[in-house]
Backbone bond lengths (Angstrom), bond angles and torsions (degrees), N, CA, C in turn:
res aa  C-N    CA-C-N  psi(-1)  N-CA   C-N-CA  omega(-1)  CA-C   N-CA-C  phi
1 M - - - 1.470 - - 1.542 107.85 -
2 K 1.343 115.69 -50.13 1.427 120.80 -175.65 1.525 110.58 -64.85
3 T 1.335 116.25 -39.35 1.504 120.76 174.42 1.496 109.98 -59.52
4 K 1.303 118.27 -42.22 1.495 121.87 -174.87 1.563 105.20 -67.23
5 L 1.319 118.29 -42.73 1.480 121.11 176.78 1.484 112.36 -57.30
6 L 1.309 114.80 -48.61 1.470 119.76 -177.96 1.540 108.99 -63.79
7 F 1.299 119.51 -46.62 1.462 118.09 -179.71 1.485 112.74 -65.18
8 T 1.351 119.05 -41.56 1.443 122.62 178.16 1.568 110.79 -61.34
9 T 1.271 116.39 -47.34 1.463 123.05 -179.39 1.504 110.94 -60.44
10 A 1.334 116.03 -47.69 1.434 120.99 -178.28 1.559 111.98 -68.35
11 L 1.294 117.24 -38.76 1.431 118.96 176.42 1.526 111.76 -65.15
12 A 1.334 116.98 -45.95 1.453 120.75 -177.57 1.566 108.02 -65.25
13 A 1.274 118.17 -41.67 1.487 119.70 179.89 1.492 111.75 -64.36
14 L 1.330 116.23 -41.28 1.455 119.11 178.83 1.511 113.69 -65.91
15 I 1.333 115.44 -41.82 1.474 121.55 177.37 1.504 109.29 -63.52
16 L 1.241 118.77 -48.65 1.490 120.32 -178.42 1.476 111.46 -66.65
17 A 1.321 119.22 -38.74 1.465 120.57 -176.95 1.540 111.51 -76.25
18 S 1.319 118.26 -26.32 1.485 118.27 -174.10 1.516 112.77 -97.53
19 C 1.290 119.93 -0.66 1.447 118.55 -178.10 1.521 112.24 -75.50
20 S 1.282 118.30 122.37 1.422 121.31 178.41 1.550 113.88 -101.79
21 N 1.373 111.68 -5.37 1.454 116.17 -175.12 1.556 109.12 -107.56
22 D 1.355 115.98 37.59 1.456 118.19 177.92 1.473 108.81 -62.58
23 E 1.331 113.97 143.39 1.487 115.73 178.84 1.508 106.96 -146.34
24 G 1.396 111.56 136.29 1.465 120.95 176.35 1.578 103.80 -71.84
25 I 1.317 115.23 146.06 1.438 121.07 -179.50 1.483 110.95 -135.60
26 N 1.256 117.57 157.27 1.459 122.47 175.98 1.523 109.56 -85.89
27 I 1.297 111.99 153.22 1.439 119.49 -178.99 1.563 116.01 -55.00
28 D 1.303 116.43 -28.17 1.486 119.58 178.31 1.524 111.27 -75.45
29 Q 1.322 117.99 -5.72 1.470 121.87 175.56 1.519 112.42 -94.31
30 I 1.370 114.55 -4.13 1.478 118.75 -179.32 1.536 108.68 -92.87
31 P 1.333 116.14 139.59 1.414 118.06 175.38 1.546 115.52 -59.19
32 T 1.323 118.73 143.62 1.466 121.83 -177.30 1.477 110.36 -56.64
33 E 1.383 120.09 -37.94 1.508 122.85 179.88 1.511 109.69 -57.55
34 V 1.319 115.90 -38.87 1.499 117.44 -177.08 1.567 109.36 -72.02
35 I 1.325 115.20 -44.14 1.483 118.60 179.92 1.538 111.19 -62.11
36 S 1.354 117.59 -41.29 1.440 120.92 178.65 1.521 112.54 -61.87
37 D 1.336 111.40 -48.95 1.527 115.12 179.23 1.527 112.39 -61.46
38 F 1.341 115.65 -43.70 1.488 121.27 179.51 1.519 110.43 -58.01
39 E 1.411 116.43 -47.62 1.432 119.16 -176.84 1.525 110.53 -68.17
40 G 1.315 118.51 -31.03 1.452 121.25 174.55 1.502 113.30 -65.15
41 R 1.333 116.37 -38.68 1.507 121.56 -177.06 1.527 109.28 -81.43
42 H 1.353 118.58 -33.63 1.475 120.69 -174.09 1.559 108.13 -137.61
43 P 1.357 114.91 70.17 1.440 117.27 178.54 1.515 117.15 -63.33
44 G 1.336 117.56 142.55 1.479 121.02 176.19 1.523 116.78 75.21
45 N 1.349 116.80 9.64 1.492 115.34 177.85 1.500 110.23 -80.55
46 S 1.308 114.85 149.15 1.493 124.74 171.21 1.492 110.26 -131.80
47 G 1.291 117.82 175.82 1.421 121.35 -177.75 1.527 113.08 69.40
48 I 1.349 118.64 30.82 1.420 122.31 -175.97 1.542 107.74 -89.13
49 T 1.335 114.75 132.19 1.464 120.11 174.32 1.518 107.55 -104.65
50 W 1.320 112.42 121.79 1.540 118.47 178.75 1.493 107.90 -101.70
51 E 1.355 116.65 139.55 1.400 123.20 173.93 1.534 111.45 -136.30
52 R 1.308 117.05 154.37 1.379 121.22 170.73 1.495 106.01 -110.57
53 E 1.359 114.23 118.71 1.506 118.87 179.59 1.496 106.00 -121.19
54 G 1.319 114.23 107.07 1.486 119.16 178.73 1.553 108.60 62.19
55 N 1.295 115.42 -121.83 1.516 122.05 -178.42 1.494 110.84 -98.99
56 Y 1.310 119.45 28.45 1.477 124.09 -176.37 1.511 110.86 -135.88
57 Y 1.372 115.34 149.07 1.447 123.11 168.58 1.542 103.52 -105.34
58 E 1.381 113.08 137.15 1.466 117.81 176.81 1.477 109.40 -127.67
59 A 1.309 118.19 137.43 1.436 123.82 172.31 1.542 107.04 -113.40
60 E 1.310 116.08 127.18 1.482 120.51 174.05 1.506 107.85 -115.76
61 F 1.308 116.44 135.31 1.440 122.94 -173.49 1.607 110.40 -162.72
62 F 1.270 113.54 171.54 1.469 120.22 176.56 1.512 107.96 -116.17
63 E 1.343 112.86 138.62 1.480 120.65 -178.32 1.482 105.65 -141.87
64 N 1.382 115.69 122.62 1.488 119.77 179.98 1.552 109.60 55.62
65 G 1.314 116.36 36.71 1.508 120.10 174.12 1.511 112.77 78.72
66 L 1.383 120.14 3.36 1.437 122.66 177.61 1.474 114.49 -110.31
67 E 1.344 117.16 138.27 1.445 119.77 175.87 1.545 108.51 -73.30
68 K 1.410 110.36 135.01 1.445 116.77 -179.18 1.475 110.73 -135.85
69 E 1.349 115.12 158.54 1.465 119.66 176.86 1.505 106.17 -143.19
70 I 1.300 117.02 145.35 1.433 123.91 173.84 1.475 111.80 -131.22
71 V 1.311 120.05 139.08 1.471 125.35 -171.59 1.491 109.72 -122.94
72 Y 1.360 114.61 135.24 1.448 124.15 178.86 1.552 108.80 -129.02
73 D 1.334 116.62 148.83 1.483 118.41 172.53 1.555 106.60 -82.58
74 L 1.307 113.47 173.84 1.486 118.33 -177.70 1.538 114.69 -66.00
75 D 1.339 116.28 -15.71 1.475 119.53 178.14 1.494 111.24 -91.17
76 G 1.341 117.12 3.99 1.507 122.01 177.12 1.523 113.50 87.96
77 N 1.341 120.09 11.83 1.426 123.99 178.21 1.560 109.79 -83.22
78 W 1.350 113.44 129.71 1.474 117.85 177.38 1.584 109.03 -68.33
79 I 1.263 115.29 130.68 1.477 122.79 -177.74 1.522 109.99 -103.33
80 Q 1.256 118.95 -51.54 1.494 122.75 178.44 1.490 110.56 -168.40
81 S 1.352 112.30 162.47 1.457 124.86 173.97 1.531 108.78 -121.22
82 E 1.322 115.89 143.53 1.440 119.76 178.75 1.468 109.34 -128.68
83 C 1.335 120.95 144.21 1.455 128.00 179.90 1.497 109.74 -141.12
84 E 1.357 116.70 124.09 1.483 117.38 178.46 1.486 108.49 -58.78
85 M 1.329 115.66 152.32 1.445 122.82 177.84 1.505 111.07 -145.32
86 S 1.267 117.74 154.22 1.491 122.17 176.25 1.450 111.24 -67.31
87 M 1.350 118.56 146.27 1.443 122.72 172.67 1.538 108.51 -60.02
88 D 1.347 116.55 -31.14 1.499 118.96 179.08 1.547 112.09 -60.48
89 D 1.355 115.33 -20.59 1.457 117.42 -177.26 1.547 113.73 -94.96
90 V 1.330 115.30 -3.49 1.441 119.94 178.12 1.541 107.77 -72.05
91 P 1.384 116.89 132.77 1.498 117.55 -179.36 1.506 112.82 -55.24
92 A 1.312 114.35 140.90 1.475 122.10 -179.07 1.523 110.59 -54.91
93 A 1.283 117.00 -36.51 1.498 119.11 -178.64 1.507 111.30 -66.05
94 A 1.338 118.50 -30.97 1.485 120.24 176.51 1.477 111.23 -70.95
95 I 1.300 114.36 -43.19 1.500 119.87 177.46 1.525 109.16 -60.14
96 A 1.288 118.22 -44.79 1.494 121.76 177.83 1.511 113.12 -61.86
97 Y 1.333 114.11 -38.17 1.525 118.86 179.21 1.537 107.95 -66.41
98 I 1.288 118.57 -41.01 1.479 121.62 -179.30 1.526 109.45 -66.49
99 E 1.336 117.74 -43.60 1.420 119.80 -178.18 1.493 112.79 -63.80
100 V 1.382 119.28 -31.03 1.443 123.58 -176.30 1.584 106.24 -83.66
101 N 1.279 118.96 -43.19 1.472 122.30 -169.27 1.529 112.32 -92.96
102 Y 1.327 116.79 -20.81 1.465 119.71 179.90 1.525 107.67 -134.00
103 P 1.317 118.57 64.05 1.431 121.53 -177.22 1.575 111.85 -61.41
104 G 1.268 116.87 129.00 1.446 123.64 179.17 1.504 114.15 84.55
105 A 1.304 116.44 -1.04 1.452 118.76 174.68 1.495 114.15 -68.40
106 S 1.348 115.99 146.14 1.484 119.59 176.75 1.439 109.28 -91.31
107 L 1.302 116.59 138.28 1.521 123.66 175.64 1.475 107.02 -89.16
108 D 1.298 117.87 112.55 1.434 121.82 -175.44 1.452 118.93 -93.19
109 K 1.399 116.32 -36.16 1.456 119.29 -173.08 1.474 106.84 -164.29
110 A 1.347 115.44 146.44 1.488 120.46 173.07 1.531 107.78 -129.83
111 E 1.348 112.81 145.98 1.478 119.74 -179.01 1.513 109.49 -139.08
112 A 1.257 116.68 143.94 1.441 122.00 169.47 1.532 107.47 -88.33
113 I 1.310 118.06 125.57 1.436 124.34 -176.37 1.520 108.70 -113.15
114 T 1.340 114.81 127.19 1.488 119.56 171.72 1.544 108.39 -116.82
115 R 1.280 113.50 132.11 1.465 123.76 179.65 1.546 107.33 -129.86
116 P 1.291 114.74 166.72 1.454 118.47 175.43 1.472 115.17 -53.47
117 D 1.342 118.59 -30.48 1.459 124.74 -175.39 1.534 112.21 -94.02
118 G 1.322 118.33 -5.84 1.509 116.67 175.94 1.548 111.13 153.47
119 D 1.328 111.03 -169.17 1.460 120.22 -176.52 1.535 107.71 -116.39
120 Y 1.374 113.16 144.29 1.467 120.19 -172.48 1.551 106.63 -143.80
121 V 1.392 111.63 170.41 1.456 121.27 173.72 1.500 106.75 -123.07
122 E 1.321 118.12 128.35 1.430 122.02 177.15 1.504 107.97 -113.11
123 V 1.300 114.60 133.05 1.529 121.23 179.71 1.500 105.64 -121.55
124 E 1.353 115.19 123.94 1.444 121.52 172.97 1.415 109.77 -94.02
125 I 1.361 118.66 127.52 1.454 123.40 179.28 1.495 110.72 -129.32
126 T 1.357 118.48 160.74 1.378 127.52 172.04 1.486 109.55 -120.23
127 D 1.368 116.18 126.53 1.474 122.51 -177.56 1.481 103.78 -127.28
128 G 1.301 118.21 101.24 1.489 120.52 -173.75 1.546 108.40 69.36
129 K 1.322 113.34 -124.01 1.477 121.73 177.84 1.514 111.65 -96.12
130 K 1.329 118.71 -6.09 1.475 121.28 -179.43 1.538 113.25 -91.13
131 E 1.311 115.39 140.05 1.445 116.94 175.19 1.564 105.02 -114.73
132 Y 1.294 113.58 141.35 1.443 121.99 -177.79 1.517 111.89 -128.08
133 E 1.372 117.20 151.54 1.385 121.39 166.00 1.534 104.99 -115.84
134 L 1.354 114.81 122.60 1.448 119.51 179.73 1.528 109.56 -108.18
135 L 1.325 117.76 129.01 1.446 121.89 178.98 1.453 112.02 -104.31
136 F 1.342 115.58 133.37 1.432 123.76 -178.79 1.514 110.84 -128.96
137 D 1.332 119.83 151.31 1.408 119.20 167.20 1.499 112.09 -76.10
138 L 1.319 119.11 175.98 1.465 120.19 -173.13 1.557 113.37 -68.17
139 D 1.327 118.17 -13.75 1.431 122.04 175.68 1.557 111.09 -90.14
140 G 1.322 116.16 -2.10 1.440 118.19 -179.63 1.525 116.47 91.96
141 N 1.349 115.71 7.99 1.446 120.09 -179.82 1.506 109.54 -80.58
142 F 1.417 114.42 130.17 1.461 118.15 -175.43 1.523 110.64 -66.31
143 I 1.353 116.00 141.45 1.481 121.70 178.74 1.511 107.03 -116.38
144 E 1.332 118.03 -55.08 1.448 115.75 -175.49 1.524 110.79 -158.93
145 E 1.316 116.90 165.39 1.471 125.93 175.47 1.527 107.03 -123.84
146 V 1.340 114.79 135.16 1.433 120.97 173.03 1.562 104.54 -122.58
147 I 1.297 114.87 126.87 1.485 119.66 176.04 1.581 103.53 -88.13
148 E 1.305 113.34 125.85 1.457 120.06 -179.37 1.540 109.77 -67.01
149 A 1.339 115.36 138.81 1.444 123.14 179.76 1.564 107.10 -69.32
150 D 1.290 114.65 140.12 1.436 120.52 177.44 1.548 105.85 -75.52
151 N 1.332 118.04 125.21 1.419 121.97 -176.68 1.513 111.15 -87.15
152 D 1.336 118.23 -6.40 1.487 119.72 178.57 1.579 104.15 -88.97
153 E 1.330 111.19 161.22 1.485 118.82 176.07 1.531 110.18 -66.44
154 D 1.302 116.26 150.67 1.488 118.79 176.31 1.497 110.36 -56.48
155 G 1.336 114.28 147.40 1.446 117.26 -178.59 1.480 116.96 82.00
156 G 1.399 115.33 10.35 1.425 120.37 -174.13 1.467 114.63 -81.57
157 D 1.383 118.20 -0.90 1.516 117.73 178.26 1.509 111.72 -67.99
158 D 1.286 116.03 145.25 1.443 120.92 176.84 1.546 115.34 -82.63
């Protein structure tokens, strides 16, 4: 089960991070299953930006003053929801793990992640020129690391 989670998470992160053909789309281009599920989870929202990123539909929106994102596959299955969170809300064990394993890294962003298999905390960090997404359980136990794909063309170093 844990191996399946790691593979699924890594695959989704790599697909989402490496897509250069992201395209904004109109709501009438979204499958009705996706719209129905979204409206059930987030009724009454407006100002939603829909995109197709590779094999996924993503909705970005604000709810109760927080930036949120929800991801569906092309068949209309809910994959995950993300919600920005304060670094103050990241479990202390996760912060300690980062300080030990990535000394000097800057903590850029934290998100609460909800998936069909549970709830997680994702912390985005920069360590030198590399960007990482680190996934933790709600107790701050490390689950996995994803190195963000470089969006520049190869050989782009100065």
